[in-house]
N, C-alpha and C positions, 0 to 999 in steps of 0.2 A: 559507442560498443559496447556491449555488459562484458565482462570477463567471468565475474564469480560472481556467484549467491548463495548466501548462508539460510539456512533455514534450521527450526527447530521440531524436532519427532512431536504431533501431538499427545500429549497424554491420556490415560482413562480419566481422571479428571474434568475431560473438557467439557463432559457431560454436564457439567456445573457453571458455563463460564455464561461471562456475560449477553443478554441477550434482550432486545426489547421488538420483538416478534411473538408470532403464535403461530409457530412453524414446528415449532415441540420438539425435545431433545434429539441429537446427534446421535446416530449409530456410532459405536466408537470403533468397532472393526471395520465396518463401510468405511467411515472416514480413513483410517489409516490404507486400505486401498485408494482410494481416490489420491490421498496423498503423493503415494507410487506414482498416482495418473502425472500427477502436477511435477514431481521430479523427471520425469520421461520429459515429458515434455520442456520444462528447464535444459535437459542436455541437447534435445535435438535442436536445442538455441546455439548450442556451441558455448554454451556456459560451465564453467567447472563448479560441481552443486556441494558444497560442504552442509553436511545436515550434524544441529548440533544435538545431544542426548536430552530425552521428554525429563520434564520439571513438573513431578504432581503436586508441588505447593503452588505452582501458577495455571488455574485452567484456561485461562488465555494465550498461554506462552507459545502457542504454534503460529501468534499471529506476530511476529516477528519483524515487521516493519515498524510498530508501533514504538518500537524502544529505541531506533536511529536512525538519524539523518547521515547518508554516504555521500561525500562530496569530492571526486580528486583523491588526496591525500587525505582530508580529514573525515572522521568521523566526529558525528555531535549526539551525545545520550543526550535523550530525551526524558521527559518526565510525567510520565502517562498522567490522563485526565481522572482516569478511572483508580480508584484507592485500591483496590481489593492487585492491581498490577503495578502500582510503586514498585516493588521490591525487585521485579523481573529487570529495571538497568542493571542491578549490582551482577546479575549472573553475567552481564554481556560483556562488560567491561574487557574482560582478558580474552575474549577472543577477537574482538574489533582492535585492540593493540596488538596482534597479530599479522593484522591486513594493513593499518591506518600510520600514519608516522604521527598523525597530529588526529591529538581527542582531546574534543570538550565536550561541557556537558550544560544544560539546564537545569536551575536553581530555582527553588520554593521563592514566592511563592507563584512561580508560573508552571503551569502545565501545558505539554504539547506532547501531542501523539502524533507519530509517523506516518500517520493514513492524511493527516489534515495537511500534507508537505507536498507539492507539486514542482519537481525541477526541471525547467525546461535552457536546457544549457547551463551558462553560469546565473540565471536569477530563479526565483524561489518563491512559488506561489504558494502562502498561509491561507489555510483554510481557519476562522474564528470559529467554533462548534461548543459544542456541550464539553470537550475532551478539550481542545484549543483555546486558552483565553489570551488577550492581549500582551500580557506580560510573559508568555512562554514567549509569541511570535517576534514580542520587540528582543528580546534576548537573544532569539536566532539570528536575527535581520544584523543584531551588534557584531555576532559572531562570524556571519557572512561576508560584514563590509572588512572586518579583521585579514583575510584571506582574497580580498580582490573578485567578493561575488556582492549577489545583491538579492534584496527580498520584496516582499507586498504581502500586504494583508487582502481579504474576502471574505464578505460573509458568506457563513453554511447554515442557512433556514432549516432545512427540510429532511437534512440525509444526517447522519453518524460522522462521515468525515468529507472531507472536500474530493477526494477519489475515489469516494462512493458515487458519485455523481460528474468527475472529468478528470480526462484523462490525455498525458499527451503522446503523441504516435510519432513525433520527431517530423524533421522536412512542415516542419509551420502548422501540422494539423491536428484538431482535438478532437476526441471523442467524447459527446458530453449529453448529457439529461438532458429534459426541460426546463430545470433551475437555472443553468449555466448558458444554455443555447446562445442566447440573447444578450449575453451579459457582457456588460462595456468594457468592463475587463481585458476579453479576450476577441475585441472584435477587430485585431491585426492579425487573426487565425483565421485557417477554412476552419471551418466545424462542422463534424461530420456528427449529427443527430440521432441518435437513438429512436428506437421505433417506440410511441410513447405508451404501449404494454410493455416494454422490455427495458425498463428501467437501470436491471439489472447488468444491464450488458453495458453501461458504462463505467465499469470498476473490470474492463477488460487490460491487457499487460504487453504494452509493445517491450521485444526484446530480440536486437541484432534482425530488423526489419520482418520478422515474425511476430502475428499477435496471438498471446494466448488468450481465451475468450471464454467464460462460464458457457458450459451446454446448454442450450433450452432457450435458443432468441435467434431463429432463422431468420429474421429478416432483416436486423443489425448484421448477421453474419454473410447473409445475400451481400448487402451494402456493401462492406470492406472487401470483400472480395472481388467483386464490380472494380473497387478500386488498384485492384493488384496484389490487393496482400495477400501473402500465407497465410490463412487462418487454423491455428492448432485451439480446439476444441477440450475442453477440460470440464469435467463434473465433478463440480464440489458443493452438490447439495449440500452438506453431511457440517459444513463450514458456514454455506447460509444460513441455518441455524442459528447459527451465534452471532447476527450481522456479520458475518465477514467475507472476503473476495479475494478474488487472483494477485490484487497487490501487496496482501496483509499478511500473507503467507511468505513472503522472503524477502530480502536486503538485495540491492542488486548493484552492484557497484565493478 
């Protein structure tokens, strides 16, 4: 169960954030409205929400999940793969120290984005992507081992991050896009496949027996409801223009 979530308010400069799509630039005022909806959804899940102030130096800083890995009493400061995001980490350290007893960090030449790390109990799946390299994964696995946890890697071929295409829904279930549907890495889990034309639904978010999912994916929504999940739909269209999803917008622990 999650008790806390840390978020960072989107800055006006988010309109210049990283994007590898042709959806256009986000509307900042609409993004703020959607952000408030995201916060409300987390609060409905009985999570204590801490919202950090915006930082205009870093257009992508609202995607706070990429900056840290949270596991029990441990937080690991990452080293984002995008050069423009590297310094975000320094702004996170004091905030994490107020929540976590143990703090570790990923060091150069490693790169590691939190969006590539999926926690399943005490094991962590680490996606090797354009943002996370093998050195980053190796350093994280070494840190996890120090604290009695484990990690393993999986190739991410066609998506930005691992959790762009697969998320853990607890109780041995995963919600997955076709890229990971039949991957042997996950054959011990029950896989819920998102509809072929609803790939964006794969980046949904389990929070305390509820599932937050982006608006606009009715087939996948109905599949989840049929499995007795309480689904809370959240409009994040302006963040999707920056290749962002529901998991990226918070650190949960």
